[in-house]
Structure formats: C-alpha cells, structure tokens
TIMI-2910 file (N, C-alpha, C, CB; in pm, 1 decimal, decimal comma, always signed):
<rs>
+----------+----------+----------+----------+----------+----------+----------+----------+----------+----------+----------+----------+------+
!      n_x !      n_y !      n_z !     ca_x !     ca_y !     ca_z !      c_x !      c_y !      c_z !     cb_x !     cb_y !     cb_z ! resn !
+----------+----------+----------+----------+----------+----------+----------+----------+----------+----------+----------+----------+------+
!    +87,8 !   -116,5 !    -29,7 !    +18,8 !     -1,6 !    +15,4 !    +58,4 !   +117,2 !    -34,4 !    +22,6 !     +9,0 !   +142,2 !  Met !
!    +59,4 !   +218,6 !    -88,3 !   +141,3 !   +330,5 !   -101,8 !   +110,7 !   +378,0 !    +67,6 !    +90,1 !   +446,7 !   -243,6 !  Asp !
!   +213,8 !   +535,5 !    +41,5 !   +163,1 !   +631,2 !   +203,4 !    +85,7 !   +729,9 !   +121,2 !   +315,1 !   +729,4 !   +325,8 !  Ala !
!    -19,0 !   +714,3 !    +12,9 !   -133,6 !   +819,5 !    -34,4 !   -256,4 !   +762,2 !    -46,6 !   -108,9 !   +884,4 !   -168,3 !  Ala !
!   -280,3 !   +591,0 !    +43,0 !   -391,5 !   +572,5 !    +30,9 !   -363,8 !   +520,6 !   +115,0 !   -456,9 !   +537,6 !    -58,1 !  Met !
!   -265,2 !   +512,7 !   +225,9 !   -249,9 !   +486,9 !   +379,8 !   -292,7 !   +599,5 !   +386,5 !   -116,2 !   +450,2 !   +459,9 !  Ser !
!   -289,6 !   +745,1 !   +435,2 !   -305,3 !   +910,7 !   +429,3 !   -449,3 !   +928,9 !   +365,0 !   -175,0 !   +995,8 !   +323,3 !  Asp !
!   -476,0 !   +806,8 !   +314,8 !   -656,5 !   +872,5 !   +251,0 !   -775,3 !   +783,7 !   +365,0 !   -705,4 !   +793,9 !    +14,2 !  Ile !
!   -679,6 !   +702,0 !   +416,6 !   -763,0 !   +574,2 !   +420,4 !   -794,4 !   +651,4 !   +571,5 !   -679,2 !   +387,1 !   +401,8 !  Gln !
!   -715,1 !   +686,9 !   +625,4 !   -668,9 !   +739,0 !   +797,3 !   -824,9 !   +864,5 !   +798,6 !   -433,0 !   +857,3 !   +812,9 !  Ser !
!   -803,7 !   +944,1 !   +662,8 !   -916,9 !  +1051,0 !   +708,0 !  -1064,4 !  +1032,0 !   +672,7 !   -884,4 !  +1184,2 !   +648,4 !  Val !
!  -1096,0 !   +836,8 !   +608,5 !  -1203,4 !   +795,3 !   +611,7 !  -1204,4 !   +703,1 !   +699,6 !  -1244,4 !   +766,5 !   +508,4 !  Leu !
!  -1167,9 !   +696,8 !   +815,6 !  -1163,0 !   +608,9 !   +942,8 !  -1419,1 !   +548,3 !   +952,6 !  -1061,7 !   +782,0 !  +1142,6 !  Trp !
!  -1422,4 !   +671,6 !   +963,2 !  -1576,0 !   +616,9 !   +959,6 !  -1702,0 !   +554,0 !   +818,8 !  -1638,5 !   +743,2 !  +1017,5 !  Asp !
!  -1567,2 !   +517,1 !   +671,1 !  -1642,8 !   +485,5 !   +551,3 !  -1575,5 !   +329,7 !   +531,7 !  -1616,9 !   +607,5 !   +412,7 !  Ile !
!  -1643,7 !   +210,1 !   +549,4 !  -1604,5 !    +88,7 !   +591,7 !  -1499,2 !    +88,3 !   +391,1 !  -1781,3 !    -51,8 !   +649,7 !  Pro !
!  -1394,2 !    +68,4 !   +394,4 !  -1307,1 !     +1,8 !   +307,3 !  -1352,6 !    +24,0 !   +178,3 !  -1294,4 !   -136,7 !   +334,0 !  Glu !
!  -1443,4 !    -95,5 !   +137,5 !  -1505,6 !    -74,9 !    +33,4 !  -1636,3 !    -15,7 !     +8,5 !  -1503,1 !   -165,4 !     -6,4 !  Glu !
!  -1668,0 !    +76,7 !    +85,0 !  -1722,4 !   +221,6 !    -47,4 !  -1627,5 !   +301,9 !    -70,1 !  -1847,5 !   +340,8 !     -4,8 !  Lys !
!  -1525,3 !   +295,2 !    -50,8 !  -1419,0 !   +394,9 !    -75,0 !  -1403,9 !   +451,7 !   -251,8 !  -1272,1 !   +313,4 !    -19,6 !  Val !
!  -1429,1 !   +332,7 !   -284,5 !  -1416,1 !   +372,8 !   -487,2 !  -1541,1 !   +403,7 !   -498,6 !  -1375,1 !   +230,3 !   -627,6 !  Val !
!  -1674,6 !   +453,9 !   -416,8 !  -1771,5 !   +546,9 !   -480,8 !  -1830,0 !   +644,3 !   -461,7 !  -1841,7 !   +514,4 !   -504,2 !  Thr !
!  -1676,4 !   +672,5 !   -349,4 !  -1660,4 !   +812,2 !   -303,7 !  -1654,8 !   +960,4 !   -437,7 !  -1505,8 !   +797,5 !   -214,6 !  Leu !
!  -1714,6 !  +1029,7 !   -400,6 !  -1683,7 !  +1135,3 !   -501,5 !  -1539,1 !  +1187,8 !   -514,0 !  -1767,4 !  +1249,6 !   -472,4 !  Ser !
!  -1469,2 !  +1253,6 !   -606,5 !  -1346,3 !  +1334,8 !   -580,0 !  -1360,0 !  +1471,8 !   -494,3 !  -1288,5 !  +1370,3 !   -715,9 !  Ala !
!  -1485,4 !  +1468,5 !   -470,7 !  -1533,8 !  +1628,1 !   -420,1 !  -1491,9 !  +1642,5 !   -285,4 !  -1704,9 !  +1660,8 !   -421,2 !  Glu !
!  -1559,6 !  +1519,5 !   -268,3 !  -1557,4 !  +1455,2 !    -75,7 !  -1385,1 !  +1419,1 !    -45,4 !  -1678,5 !  +1245,1 !    -46,7 !  Phe !
!  -1340,7 !  +1310,2 !   -124,4 !  -1227,6 !  +1276,4 !    -82,6 !  -1138,8 !  +1447,7 !    -85,3 !  -1170,1 !  +1141,0 !   -187,8 !  Leu !
!  -1140,2 !  +1487,8 !   -154,4 !  -1088,3 !  +1663,4 !   -195,1 !  -1067,2 !  +1697,7 !    +15,8 !  -1293,9 !  +1813,3 !   -321,0 !  Ile !
!  -1251,9 !  +1677,5 !     -3,1 !  -1311,7 !  +1778,3 !   +121,8 !  -1202,9 !  +1732,5 !   +268,9 !  -1524,2 !  +1729,9 !   +161,0 !  Met !
!  -1202,5 !  +1564,7 !   +257,4 !  -1140,0 !  +1458,9 !   +403,2 !   -998,9 !  +1525,2 !   +358,7 !  -1151,8 !  +1226,8 !   +399,0 !  Arg !
!   -947,5 !  +1544,6 !   +263,2 !   -834,3 !  +1538,7 !   +235,6 !   -727,5 !  +1699,3 !   +338,5 !   -850,1 !  +1533,5 !    +54,7 !  Ala !
!   -827,8 !  +1773,8 !   +225,0 !   -838,4 !  +1972,4 !   +320,9 !   -832,9 !  +1939,0 !   +488,6 !  -1060,2 !  +2089,8 !   +289,1 !  Leu !
!   -976,9 !  +1867,2 !   +528,5 !  -1016,4 !  +1869,9 !   +610,9 !   -913,4 !  +1832,0 !   +748,3 !  -1114,9 !  +1810,9 !   +576,5 !  Ser !
!   -902,6 !  +1730,9 !   +721,9 !   -801,0 !  +1622,7 !   +812,2 !   -653,8 !  +1553,2 !   +761,2 !   -891,6 !  +1491,2 !   +839,4 !  Tyr !
!   -672,4 !  +1578,4 !   +612,8 !   -509,4 !  +1516,4 !   +613,8 !   -372,2 !  +1548,7 !   +669,7 !   -470,6 !  +1515,9 !   +503,8 !  Gly !
!   -318,7 !  +1474,6 !   +588,6 !   -175,5 !  +1535,7 !   +626,7 !   -131,7 !  +1632,2 !   +509,2 !    -54,7 !  +1410,4 !   +646,8 !  Thr !
!    -36,4 !  +1700,9 !   +513,8 !    +20,5 !  +1813,2 !   +346,0 !    +70,7 !  +1710,2 !   +240,5 !   +195,4 !  +1946,7 !   +374,6 !  Val !
!    +72,6 !  +1606,1 !   +310,9 !   +167,5 !  +1446,8 !   +138,6 !     -4,3 !  +1515,5 !    +73,9 !   +185,2 !  +1111,0 !   +197,2 !  Pro !
!    -51,6 !  +1438,6 !   +198,9 !   -180,2 !  +1384,0 !   +166,2 !   -270,4 !  +1517,8 !    +63,7 !   -262,6 !  +1340,2 !   +332,0 !  Leu !
!   -289,6 !  +1660,8 !    +91,6 !   -363,5 !  +1742,1 !    +32,9 !   -276,9 !  +1681,4 !    -98,5 !   -369,4 !  +1907,3 !    +85,5 !  Met !
!    -76,8 !  +1738,4 !   -157,0 !    -60,7 !  +1770,9 !   -245,0 !    -61,5 !  +1721,1 !   -285,8 !    -17,8 !  +1812,1 !   -268,5 !  Leu !
!    -81,7 !  +1494,0 !   -253,3 !   -137,4 !  +1419,2 !   -380,0 !   -301,8 !  +1426,7 !   -447,5 !   -115,0 !  +1273,1 !   -341,3 !  His !
!   -388,8 !  +1498,4 !   -342,1 !   -527,6 !  +1536,0 !   -372,0 !   -507,2 !  +1644,5 !   -519,4 !   -604,0 !  +1621,5 !   -217,1 !  Met !
!   -399,7 !  +1742,9 !   -521,9 !   -395,5 !  +1823,9 !   -629,6 !   -373,5 !  +1775,9 !   -717,0 !   -333,6 !  +1907,6 !   -631,9 !  Lys !
!   -239,2 !  +1671,0 !   -733,5 !   -151,4 !  +1678,1 !   -829,2 !   -261,9 !  +1543,5 !   -921,2 !    +37,1 !  +1646,2 !   -769,6 !  Arg !
!   -357,0 !  +1533,0 !   -835,3 !   -433,2 !  +1393,4 !   -885,3 !   -563,0 !  +1399,2 !   -913,5 !   -430,9 !  +1285,6 !   -790,3 !  Arg !
!   -626,6 !  +1553,6 !   -913,9 !   -710,7 !  +1605,4 !   -898,2 !   -749,3 !  +1777,8 !  -1012,9 !   -687,2 !  +1601,2 !   -754,4 !  Tyr !
!   -613,5 !  +1857,4 !  -1006,7 !   -571,3 !  +1948,4 !  -1002,2 !   -635,5 !  +2015,5 !   -908,4 !   -560,5 !  +1988,5 !  -1101,0 !  Gly !
!   -512,4 !  +2175,7 !   -950,3 !   -560,3 !  +2277,8 !   -818,8 !   -688,4 !  +2318,1 !   -851,3 !   -468,1 !  +2421,2 !   -791,5 !  Leu !
!   -759,5 !  +2373,6 !   -966,4 !   -884,2 !  +2385,0 !   -986,1 !   -993,6 !  +2313,8 !   -902,8 !   -893,2 !  +2356,9 !  -1101,4 !  Asp !
!  -1009,2 !  +2166,4 !   -920,5 !  -1085,5 !  +2098,1 !   -871,2 !  -1020,4 !  +2129,9 !   -715,1 !  -1092,6 !  +1954,0 !   -939,4 !  Ala !
!   -924,4 !  +2092,5 !   -630,1 !   -987,0 !  +2162,3 !   -495,8 !   -958,6 !  +2253,7 !   -499,9 !   -964,8 !  +2131,7 !   -372,2 !  Val !
!   -929,4 !  +2347,6 !   -498,9 !   -967,8 !  +2502,2 !   -477,9 !  -1133,3 !  +2529,8 !   -473,8 !   -900,5 !  +2594,4 !   -611,2 !  Arg !
!  -1193,1 !  +2466,8 !   -591,5 !  -1330,0 !  +2457,8 !   -595,6 !  -1359,4 !  +2416,4 !   -425,9 !  -1381,8 !  +2338,9 !   -721,1 !  Asn !
!  -1344,7 !  +2272,1 !   -416,0 !  -1376,2 !  +2220,5 !   -289,5 !  -1357,5 !  +2327,3 !   -163,3 !  -1287,6 !  +2096,4 !   -271,8 !  Val !
!  -1276,1 !  +2389,6 !   -192,9 !  -1168,6 !  +2435,8 !    -34,7 !  -1246,7 !  +2592,3 !    -25,6 !   -923,5 !  +2455,1 !    -68,8 !  Phe !
!  -1312,6 !  +2610,9 !   -150,1 !  -1399,3 !  +2756,3 !   -139,9 !  -1511,3 !  +2699,3 !    -96,4 !  -1428,3 !  +2854,5 !   -281,3 !  Arg !
!  -1568,2 !  +2562,6 !    -95,6 !  -1696,0 !  +2560,3 !    -67,3 !  -1721,7 !  +2516,6 !    +83,0 !  -1759,8 !  +2474,9 !   -164,8 !  Ser !
!  -1544,5 !  +2510,9 !   +129,4 !  -1547,8 !  +2429,1 !   +264,9 !  -1631,8 !  +2537,2 !   +359,6 !  -1373,8 !  +2388,6 !   +332,8 !  Leu !
!  -1671,4 !  +2582,9 !   +499,3 !  -1669,2 !  +2624,0 !   +550,7 !  -1527,5 !  +2663,3 !   +624,3 !  -1750,5 !  +2584,7 !   +573,5 !  Lys !
!  -1531,8 !  +2815,0 !   +666,3 !  -1387,8 !  +2807,0 !   +740,2 !  -1330,8 !  +2747,9 !   +865,8 !  -1356,5 !  +2915,3 !   +761,4 !  Gln !
!  -1502,0 !  +2723,3 !   +964,5 !  -1434,1 !  +2651,5 !  +1041,7 !  -1440,4 !  +2531,5 !  +1049,8 !  -1442,6 !  +2681,6 !  +1131,3 !  Thr !
!  -1438,5 !  +2437,5 !   +956,5 !  -1464,1 !  +2263,2 !   +936,1 !  -1318,0 !  +2280,0 !   +877,6 !  -1619,0 !  +2181,3 !   +810,1 !  Ser !
!  -1255,5 !  +2379,9 !   +973,3 !  -1086,2 !  +2292,5 !   +951,7 !  -1042,6 !  +2402,2 !  +1071,1 !   -966,6 !  +2306,9 !   +744,4 !  Met !
!   -886,4 !  +2370,0 !  +1126,6 !   -866,4 !  +2477,2 !  +1193,9 !   -777,1 !  +2624,8 !  +1135,1 !   -808,7 !  +2416,4 !  +1302,5 !  Ser !
!   -788,9 !  +2677,1 !  +1209,5 !   -749,7 !  +2857,3 !  +1179,4 !   -609,7 !  +2865,3 !  +1081,0 !   -701,2 !  +2957,4 !  +1360,7 !  Ala !
!   -483,4 !  +2741,3 !  +1152,8 !   -326,2 !  +2765,5 !  +1116,9 !   -390,4 !  +2659,3 !   +944,6 !   -155,6 !  +2665,4 !  +1277,9 !  Arg !
!   -482,0 !  +2540,3 !   +918,6 !   -467,0 !  +2465,3 !   +891,1 !   -517,0 !  +2568,9 !   +673,8 !   -543,1 !  +2339,6 !  +1005,9 !  Arg !
!   -669,0 !  +2661,1 !   +752,8 !   -755,8 !  +2723,9 !   +709,3 !   -654,8 !  +2822,9 !   +616,8 !   -851,1 !  +2778,3 !   +821,6 !  Tyr !
!   -566,7 !  +2851,2 !   +649,9 !   -465,5 !  +2962,9 !   +680,0 !   -304,2 !  +2952,1 !   +570,1 !   -425,6 !  +2939,1 !   +868,0 !  Ala !
!   -286,2 !  +2769,1 !   +568,2 !   -216,8 !  +2759,9 !   +482,1 !   -288,6 !  +2697,6 !   +364,2 !   -113,6 !  +2704,5 !   +526,0 !  Tyr !
!   -357,6 !  +2611,8 !   +348,8 !   -445,5 !  +2610,8 !   +253,6 !   -430,3 !  +2727,8 !   +185,2 !   -569,0 !  +2590,5 !   +296,5 !  Ala !
!   -547,6 !  +2799,3 !   +185,1 !   -552,6 !  +2952,0 !   +147,2 !   -376,8 !  +3022,0 !    +95,1 !   -619,5 !  +3041,1 !   +312,3 !  Lys !
!   -263,4 !  +3034,2 !   +150,7 !   -172,7 !  +3102,0 !   +105,8 !    -32,7 !  +3061,1 !    +77,5 !   -175,1 !  +3184,4 !   +172,5 !  Asn !
!    -20,7 !  +2891,3 !   +133,6 !    +52,5 !  +2812,6 !    +20,0 !    +12,5 !  +2706,0 !    -11,0 !   +172,1 !  +2785,9 !    +36,0 !  Val !
!    -92,8 !  +2663,7 !    -28,7 !   -110,2 !  +2531,1 !    -53,7 !   -162,3 !  +2547,8 !   -191,5 !   -200,9 !  +2453,2 !    +48,6 !  Leu !
!   -251,2 !  +2621,5 !   -232,1 !   -340,4 !  +2677,1 !   -336,5 !   -311,7 !  +2824,3 !   -379,6 !   -482,1 !  +2668,9 !   -286,7 !  Leu !
!   -210,5 !  +2943,0 !   -342,7 !   -178,8 !  +3020,7 !   -360,9 !   -156,1 !  +3002,8 !   -541,9 !    -89,2 !  +3043,5 !   -259,8 !  Ala !
+----------+----------+----------+----------+----------+----------+----------+----------+----------+----------+----------+----------+------+
</rs>
C-alpha cells in the first residue's frame, strides 16, 4: 500500500473500505483538506488538479478546519 492510500484511509475512518471507491472526488478532497496531512493534500492537488481542489476549498466553511490549516491551504497550497 502506498503512502497516499494509507493517508486517505486515515481520513476516511468512518467509511467501510469497500465503499471508498464510490466516493466522489469532491468528498475525498474535502476530507483531505479538513483532516489530511500535507502530503495527502499535495496528492489530491496532483491527482485532481488545482482548480478542483480550489473549488472544494472555497465551498468549505472556514470553521471546518483549524485556523492554521485554513491559512496554510489558502496562502501556500492553493496560492
């Protein structure tokens, strides 16, 4: 199992493994932004593209992640 798959499974703790393949890209990106590691966020950016990650980020409430994580995503990851 590669590191990205291990990381994505860690943010999908409440979803049975066999159902993960049915999840939308938007949901996976949202979980990665809200709970994932920096490498997982970067993996989502590479896999789905900057525009897709930005769109999901803009749809999130600022309170859905810590202020520090929000600032990092806004000013570094998605800049």
